C-alpha positions in Angstrom: 54.8 56.7 35.8 57.1 53.8 34.4 59.0 54.8 31.1 57.2 51.6 29.4 53.7 53.0 30.5 54.7 56.3 29.1 56.1 55.1 25.8 52.6 53.6 25.7 50.9 57.0 26.1 52.7 58.0 23.4 51.2 55.9 21.1 47.8 57.6 22.0 49.4 60.8 21.1 50.4 59.3 17.5 46.8 58.2 16.8 45.5 61.4 18.2 47.6 63.3 15.6 46.7 60.9 12.7 43.2 61.5 13.8 43.6 65.5 13.7 45.2 65.3 10.2 42.3 62.9 8.9 39.4 65.1 10.4 41.3 68.4 9.2 41.5 67.1 5.6 37.5 66.0 5.7 36.3 69.3 7.5 38.4 71.9 6.1 39.8 70.7 2.6 40.1 74.5 1.4 42.7 75.1 4.4 44.3 72.1 4.2 45.0 72.2 0.7 45.6 68.6 0.1 43.7 65.7 -1.6 41.8 63.9 1.5 42.8 60.7 -0.4 46.5 61.1 -0.1 46.6 62.2 3.2 44.1 59.0 4.2 46.7 56.7 2.9 49.7 58.3 4.2 48.3 58.5 7.6 46.9 54.9 7.8 50.2 53.5 6.8 51.8 55.9 9.7 49.0 54.4 12.0 49.7 51.0 11.2 53.6 51.3 11.3 53.1 52.9 14.9 50.6 50.3 16.3 53.1 47.8 14.9 56.4 49.3 16.5 54.5 49.6 19.9 53.6 45.9 19.9 56.9 44.7 18.8 58.4 46.9 21.6 56.3 45.3 24.2 57.3 41.7 23.0 60.8 42.3 22.6 63.5 42.1 25.3 66.7 43.6 23.9 65.5 45.9 21.1 62.9 47.9 23.1 65.3 51.2 22.9 65.8 50.9 19.3 62.2 50.5 18.3 61.3 53.3 20.6 63.9 55.6 18.7 63.0 54.4 15.3 59.3 55.2 16.2 60.4 59.2 16.9 62.2 58.9 13.7 59.1 57.7 11.5 56.8 60.5 13.7 59.0 62.9 12.3 58.9 61.9 8.8 55.5 61.7 8.8 54.9 65.1 10.1 56.9 66.3 7.4 55.2 64.7 4.7 51.8 65.9 6.1 53.2 69.5 6.3 54.9 69.1 2.6 51.5 68.2 1.1 49.4 70.9 3.3 51.4 74.2 2.7 54.9 73.9 4.2 55.7 75.9 7.0 52.7 78.0 6.3 50.3 74.9 7.0 47.4 75.3 9.1 48.5 72.0 10.6 51.8 73.2 12.0 50.7 73.1 15.1 51.0 69.1 15.3 54.9 69.9 15.2 54.5 71.6 18.5 52.2 69.0 19.9 54.6 66.2 19.0 57.6 68.0 20.5 55.8 68.6 23.8 54.4 65.2 23.9 57.8 63.6 23.6 59.4 65.9 25.9 56.9 65.4 28.8 56.2 61.5 28.1 60.1 60.5 27.2 62.7 63.0 28.8 63.5 66.4 28.0 66.6 65.5 26.2 64.9 63.3 23.8 62.4 66.2 23.2 65.3 68.6 22.4 66.6 65.8 19.7 63.1 65.7 18.3 62.7 69.5 18.1 66.4 70.0 16.7 65.0 67.1 13.7 61.6 69.2 13.2 63.8 72.4 13.2 66.1 71.3 10.7 63.3 70.1 8.5 61.4 73.5 8.7 64.8 75.5 7.6 65.2 73.1 4.7 61.9 73.4 3.6 62.5 77.5 3.8 65.7 77.3 1.8 64.4 75.0 -0.9 61.7 77.2 -1.5 63.9 80.1 -1.6 66.3 78.4 -4.2 63.0 76.9 -6.1 63.9 73.5 -5.5 60.5 72.8 -3.8 58.9 69.8 -5.6 55.9 70.5 -7.6 53.8 67.6 -6.2 53.5 69.4 -2.8 51.3 71.9 -4.5 53.1 74.9 -2.8 54.8 76.7 -5.5 58.7 77.6 -5.2 60.7 80.9 -5.0 58.3 83.0 -2.7 59.0 81.8 0.8 58.2 84.7 3.3 59.8 85.3 6.6 57.2 83.5 8.1 58.6 80.4 7.6 61.5 81.3 9.5 59.8 83.2 12.1 57.9 79.7 12.5 61.0 78.0 13.0 62.3 80.3 15.7 59.0 80.5 17.4 59.1 76.5 17.3 62.4 76.3 18.9 61.3 78.9 21.8 58.3 76.8 22.4 60.5 73.6 22.6 63.6 75.0 24.4 60.8 76.3 27.2 58.9 73.0 27.3 62.1 71.0 27.6 63.4 73.4 30.3 60.3 73.2 32.2 60.4 69.4 31.8 64.0 69.4 33.2 62.8 71.3 36.3 59.8 68.9 36.8 62.4 65.8 36.4 64.8 67.0 38.7 62.4 67.8 41.5 60.8 64.1 40.9 64.6 62.8 40.9 65.0 64.4 44.2 61.9 63.5 45.7 62.6 59.7 45.2 65.9 60.4 46.4 64.6 61.5 49.5 62.1 58.4 49.7 64.9 56.1 49.0 67.0 58.0 51.8 64.1 57.6 54.4 63.3 54.0 53.6 67.1 53.1 53.7 67.3 54.9 57.3 64.5 53.1 58.1 65.9 49.6 57.2 69.2 50.3 58.9 67.6 51.7 61.9 65.7 48.5 62.6 69.5 46.5 62.9 70.8 49.3 65.3 70.4 48.1 69.0 71.9 50.3 70.8 71.7 54.3 71.3 75.3 54.7 69.8 74.2 53.0 66.8 71.1 54.8 65.9 73.4 58.1 66.3 75.7 56.5 63.8 73.3 55.7 61.2 71.5 58.9 61.8 74.7 61.0 61.5 75.2 59.0 58.1 71.9 59.9 56.4 71.8 63.5 57.8 75.6 64.3 56.2 74.1 62.7 53.1 72.0 65.6 52.8 75.0 68.2 52.5 75.5 68.8 56.4 79.0 69.2 57.4 78.5 68.2 61.2 75.7 66.3 63.0 74.9 65.9 66.9 72.4 63.8 68.5 71.5 64.6 72.1 68.8 62.0 73.8 68.0 60.8 77.0 65.3 58.6 78.6 62.2 59.7 80.8 64.2 59.1 84.0 67.0 61.6 82.6 69.6 59.4 82.0 71.7 60.0 79.0 71.3 57.5 75.9 73.5 59.5 73.8 75.3 62.5 73.1 77.8 62.5 70.5 78.8 64.4 67.1 79.5 63.3 63.7 81.8 65.0 61.3 82.5 64.8 57.4 86.0 66.2 57.8 87.5 62.7 57.9 87.3 60.3 55.1 84.8 58.2 56.8 82.2 59.4 59.5 83.8 59.3 62.8 82.3 60.1 66.1 84.2 63.3 67.9 82.3 63.7 71.1 80.9 61.0 73.6 79.8 61.7 76.7 78.4 59.8 79.4 77.3 62.5 81.7 74.7 65.3 80.4 77.0 68.1 78.3 76.4 71.2 77.2 74.4 70.8 74.0 76.4 73.9 72.2 79.6 71.8 73.1 78.6 69.0 70.6 79.2 71.5 67.7 81.3 74.2 68.9 81.5 77.1 66.7 78.6 75.8 64.3 76.7 77.9 61.9 73.8 77.6 59.6 72.4 75.0 62.2 69.2 73.1 61.9 67.7 71.7 65.1 64.8 69.2 65.2 63.1 67.6 68.3 63.1 64.0 68.6 59.8 63.0 69.9 58.5 59.4 70.3 54.7 58.8 71.3 54.3 62.8 72.1 57.5 62.6 74.5 60.3 64.6 73.7 63.5 62.3 74.2 66.1 64.6 72.5 67.2 66.5 69.6 69.0 65.9 66.2 71.4 69.0 65.5 73.0 69.4 62.3 75.2 72.2 60.8 75.4 73.2 57.2 78.3 75.5 57.5 79.0 77.9 54.9 78.8 81.9 55.2 76.4 84.2 56.6 74.2 84.4 53.4 73.9 80.5 53.2 70.4 79.3 53.0 68.8 76.0 53.8 66.0 74.7 51.6 62.4 74.2 53.4 62.4 70.4 51.8 65.8 69.9 53.8 64.7 71.1 57.3 61.4 69.0 56.6 63.9 66.1 55.5 65.9 66.5 58.7 62.6 66.7 60.8 61.4 63.5 59.2 65.1 61.8 60.2 64.8 63.2 64.0 61.3 61.3 64.2 62.8 58.1 63.2 65.5 58.5 65.4 63.5 59.1 68.4 61.4 56.2 67.8 64.6 53.9 66.9 66.0 55.1 70.2 62.9 54.4 72.1 63.1 50.8 70.5 66.6 50.5 71.7 65.5 51.5 75.1 62.7 49.0 75.4 64.9 46.0 74.0 67.9 47.0 76.6 65.2 46.9 79.2 63.7 43.7 78.1 67.2 41.9 78.0 67.8 44.0 81.6 64.7 42.3 83.1 65.5 38.7 81.3 68.7 38.7 82.8 68.2 40.4 86.2 66.2 39.9 89.5 63.1 42.0 89.5 63.2 42.6 93.4 67.0 43.2 93.9 68.3 44.4 90.8 71.1 41.7 90.9 71.8 39.1 88.0 69.4 36.2 88.1 70.2 32.4 88.2 70.4 32.1 84.6 72.9 34.8 84.2 74.6 33.3 87.1 74.8 29.8 85.5 76.2 31.5 82.2 78.7 33.7 84.0 80.3 30.8 86.1 80.6 28.6 83.3 82.2 31.1 81.4 84.3 32.0 84.0 85.2 28.4 84.9 86.2 27.9 81.2 88.6 30.8 81.1 90.2 29.9 84.2 90.9 26.6 82.8 92.7 27.8 79.7 94.5 30.9 81.7 95.3 28.9 85.0 93.7 31.7 87.0 91.8 30.8 90.0 88.0 31.7 90.3 86.1 32.0 93.6 82.3 31.3 94.5 80.7 33.2 97.7 77.6 31.8 98.6 75.4 33.9 101.0 72.4 32.7 102.9 70.3 35.1 105.2 70.0 34.2 108.9 66.7 33.4 110.0 65.0 34.9 107.3 61.7 32.7 107.6 61.4 34.1 111.1 61.8 38.0 109.7 59.0 37.0 107.6 56.7 35.9 110.3 57.6 38.9 112.6 57.9 41.8 110.6 56.0 40.8 107.3 56.9 39.8 103.7 57.5 43.4 102.5 60.2 43.9 105.6 61.6 40.7 104.2 61.7 42.1 100.8 63.6 45.2 102.2 66.1 43.0 103.9 66.8 41.2 100.6 67.2 44.7 98.8 69.9 45.9 101.7 71.8 42.6 101.2 71.9 43.0 97.2 73.0 46.8 98.1 75.7 45.5 100.3 76.8 42.9 97.7 76.8 45.4 94.6 79.0 47.8 96.7 81.5 45.3 98.0 82.0 43.6 94.7 84.8 44.3 92.6 84.3 45.6 89.0 84.6 42.4 87.3 82.7 40.6 90.1 79.1 39.2 89.4 76.8 39.6 92.3 73.3 37.1 91.7 70.1 36.0 93.3 70.7 32.3 93.9 67.3 31.8 94.8 64.9 32.8 97.7 67.3 34.1 100.5 70.3 32.9 98.8 73.0 35.0 97.0 76.4 34.2 95.0 79.1 36.1 94.1 81.6 34.9 91.5 84.9 36.6 91.6 87.2 35.9 88.9 91.0 36.1 89.4 90.6 35.5 93.6 92.6 32.6 95.0 92.6 31.3 98.4 94.3 34.0 99.8 92.0 36.6 99.2 88.6 34.7 99.1 88.0 34.2 102.6 88.5 38.1 103.1 86.1 38.7 100.4 83.2 36.8 102.0 84.2 38.2 105.6 83.9 41.9 104.0 80.5 41.2 102.5 79.3 39.4 105.7 80.5 42.9 107.8 79.0 45.2 105.3 75.6 43.5 105.5 75.8 43.4 109.3 76.5 46.9 109.6 74.1 48.3 107.4 71.1 50.4 109.5 67.7 49.3 109.5 64.6 48.1 111.4 65.3 44.6 111.6 69.0 43.6 112.3 70.4 41.1 109.4 73.4 38.6 109.6 74.3 36.1 106.8 76.1 33.1 106.7 78.5 32.4 103.8 80.6 29.7 102.3 83.5 29.9 99.8 85.1 27.8 97.2 87.8 28.4 95.0 88.2 26.7 91.4 90.5 24.9 91.6 91.0 22.9 93.5 87.5 22.8 95.2 85.5 21.9 92.3 86.6 20.6 88.9 83.5 22.1 87.1 80.8 24.5 88.0 78.6 21.7 89.9 81.3 20.4 92.1 82.3 24.2 92.8 78.9 25.0 93.8 78.3 21.9 96.1 81.4 22.8 97.6 80.5 26.2 98.6 77.1 25.4 99.7 78.9 22.4 102.2 81.0 25.5 103.4 77.8 27.4 103.6 76.1 24.9 105.9 79.2 24.5 107.8 78.9 28.2 108.9 75.2 27.5 109.7 76.3 24.4 112.1 78.9 26.4 113.8 76.3 29.4 115.0 75.9 31.3 111.3 76.8 35.0 111.1 80.4 33.6 109.4 82.1 32.4 106.5 83.6 29.3 106.0 86.4 28.3 103.3 85.6 24.8 101.6 88.0 22.1 102.3 87.4 18.8 100.3 88.3 15.7 102.5 91.7 14.4 101.0 90.3 11.3 99.7 87.7 12.9 97.6 90.6 14.8 96.0 92.7 11.7 95.5 89.7 9.9 94.0 89.4 12.8 91.6 93.0 12.9 90.7 93.0 8.8 90.0 89.7 8.9 88.0 91.6 11.6 85.9 
């Protein structure tokens, strides 16, 4: 409950105390030992002041804390005056002191409750010593000089009750703060995981929040349904900042992620009832160290969120891969090819390095479909894609250009190596085993000088490809632009 609402509830306690005083004076005047009229006037003034202070607190902006503190001081004075008129520390209404302290401790805070208890305790002991010194005022109706030890005992008992209530309230507040901190941690974890788009980023966020629970080292091991490792890494707080100390692409021994670990929590990462990995957290400490149950439960909740985030990252990667690749061959699609070619030509223009484009077309592909069926044709396209992928360099991009036509972008490859690269592709495709013999024709163009941009480079490679087909297929041809065309480009420039 917010503090403002709790202070409003405290007003109800004040009004209840006032009602108790009035009812007690009316029902049992002999035990109360005070004139009902005097108590009624005092109580009415107290109730009006309490209501006015609460209204002012709700309306005021910058004086709310001061008004709440002043109201507590007024409470103490009212209770002291009531006890003074009804028998002092031996008053039958002495329990309202306990009621007030308990209410303040539970509704405001245990620190404020202890301060109010100190205030009431000082008043009780002041009454005791004033009576002992025969200085107790006569208007109270309680004689001086014969204060019993009951007064001192009441003060001690009051302090025991006040301290016990404050201790239990402190424990309750600490548990509430811990619960709120854990909720904030989980909420922040969920918010940050929404922006973690890779398994490595998910692991870093998870490790950051898990170490915030007091764990010294954290490891995340997870894979997808196909068995590929998504992330296998560990993070340590020994460094000033969290740092990944292990990052394995192949499946490692899980124990190697946290060598020599002790006091370890292992929580399964499960998404949609499918286990995808484990979150491993080391608490450290000696052999007698213990990990609280709520910490274990919290690690389990973090592991669940990690599993969902890993699943989302995998799905996101799959969607991005499908958007950029051809579903049949697994090569880059036409959109990816166009983006890559434009990017590489821009880079070549800045650095002066050449860039080669190889267009590959399957010979007599229509006859393959007509004779052997479309499934056999799909198999031929997949075999060509495999040969291109195997023959391409690490920096090259092999793509399905359209239909039975493929393309390879080879950055840094000039005229001296371009034709040899195309011949290597052609020979590898022809050498592949299969039920259907496959040959390809290839056209090769190099930037510069075979093209001044992506369109002219593709046109040059396409013209070279048709030259290979007209020459009998199963060959590669290097583009050669007519000299006038080049002169025209240079003159125009």
